[in-house]
C-alpha positions, -999 to +999 in steps of 0.1 A: -649+223-323-651+192-344-666+161-329-633+143-337-601+161-331-571+157-354-546+151-326-548+131-294-519+141-271-513+115-244-495+127-212-486+102-185-483+117-151-473+106-116-464+134-091-454+155-120-462+190-107-426+202-109-424+199-147-460+196-159-466+233-164-442+234-194-459+205-210-494+220-206-483+254-218-466+240-249-498+222-260-520+252-251-499+275-273-503+254-304-518+272-334-535+240-345-566+238-322-582+205-331-566+187-301-577+165-273-554+161-243-555+127-225-539+125-191-531+091-177-523+094-140-507+068-119-521+080-086-505+114-080-505+128-045-489+163-053-505+191-072-506+173-105-543+166-106-551+201-095-531+215-124-549+192-148-583+202-134-574+238-140-562+232-175-586+245-202-595+228-234-607+194-245-593+168-221-599+135-205-583+122-173-577+085-166-571+080-128-550+055-109-536+036-139-510+013-125-487-013-140-459+007-156-454+033-183-461+009-212-495+001-198-502+038-191-493+048-227-516+020-240-545+032-220-540+066-235-540+051-270-572+032-262-589+064-250-578+085-280-603+096-307-580+117-328-566+107-362-530+112-350-517+100-316-486+114-298-471+108-264-458+139-246-447+129-211-449+153-182-411+159-184-413+170-220-428+199-240-432+210-276-406+234-290-426+260-309-462+270-313-465+255-349-454+219-342-489+203-347-496+225-377-463+215-393-469+178-385-504+179-399-491+194-431-464+167-433-490+139-429-510+154-457-482+161-481-464+128-477-495+107-471-476+091-443-487+067-416-464+082-390-442+112-388-413+122-365-388+150-362-358+157-340-357+167-303-335+188-281-324+176-247-327+199-217-298+190-194-288+209-163-309+239-174-295+242-209-307+229-243-282+206-260-279+211-298-300+184-316-285+154-332-287+155-370-316+137-386-303+106-403-320+091-434-345+065-423-348+029-434-358-003-415-322-016-417-308+017-404-332+015-375-325-021-368-287-015-368-290+015-345-277+040-371-311+057-372-330+067-341-366+078-335-371+103-306-403+094-288-415+130-279-414+139-315-434+109-329-469+111-343-488+080-355-521+075-373-543+058-348-553+031-373-517+019-373-520+005-338-546-019-351-521-032-377-489-034-355-502-035-320-494-011-291-466-009-266-453-042-253-463-041-216-437-066-206-410-041-215-398-013-192-371+005-212-372-004-249-409-005-256-407+025-279-378+009-300-399-022-303-429-002-316-408+018-341-394-015-355-428-029-360-440+003-377-409+008-398-411-028-411-444-021-429-446+017-433-417+042-438-423+074-419-422+109-431-396+131-413-393+167-402-358+180-400-365+203-372-366+199-334-403+194-325-400+187-287-377+190-257-367+160-237-358+169-201-330+147-189-326+143-151-315+117-126-350+103-123-353+095-160-359+058-164-334+054-192-308+076-175-310+059-141-308+023-154-285+025-185-272-010-183-306-026-179-320-004-206-292-015-230-298-052-222-335-049-228-329-031-261-306-059-272-334-084-265-359-063-284-337-059-315-330-096-315-367-102-322-361-087-357-330-107-365-347-126-393-359-094-410-325-077-410-297-101-400-268-079-412-283-049-395-285-069-362-249-080-366-239-043-369-259-034-339-243-062-319-209-046-324-223-012-312-239-029-283-207-046-271-188-013-273-214+006-254-217-021-227-180-021-221-181+017-217-210+016-193-194-011-172-162+008-171-180+040-160-198+019-133-165+005-121-149+039-120-177+053-099-176+024-074-138+030-070-144+064-054 
């Protein structure tokens, strides 16, 4: 095994035993073997740490990392030694054994600083068909017409030195903030294929707090108003429509 792996996969855990096995198996099955797996644990009291201890391969475990998901993801980045960094949470898993090999080839062929593909959502035990991959531009991202699915994102580690890491003051939209900083200076290469599965359930942060998540996303996107004023105006129209729908849904639920 090389002294420096190509990929650093960061997995944040906290009492994740119910779903972690799928995450671990999907990384272990990868045909690309130059991997280090970094686990950032928030103080699990279930079988999570036992599962990680039994997990073979090159790994590092950061224990009792508190302070929220952004801080946990940043500690994983700081611990990474690979050329490419990805965050694969304990709810998610890679879709296919050749994901890392495909991403490595895309980095090489496009000479890209970051790469992303599509995802599939696992909802109520069934995989939802993936959303089509829209053409990327900074303006499309700023307006909300293009999206970047976090489990399918891979970033050259040196880019964090240029744009910074996740904003630890954010709870919901820290990934959108990072994509906007990256997209402003370096267009990504894309892979028009589902690379990962996102498991949606009632405990998902973005699912359980949709109104707060949308409000924080608005504040994040407003930071980039000067770089893309028309795109932000377009986003505002989308934001108002979505907030009306979310509030109507909340009112309907409270009426029962």
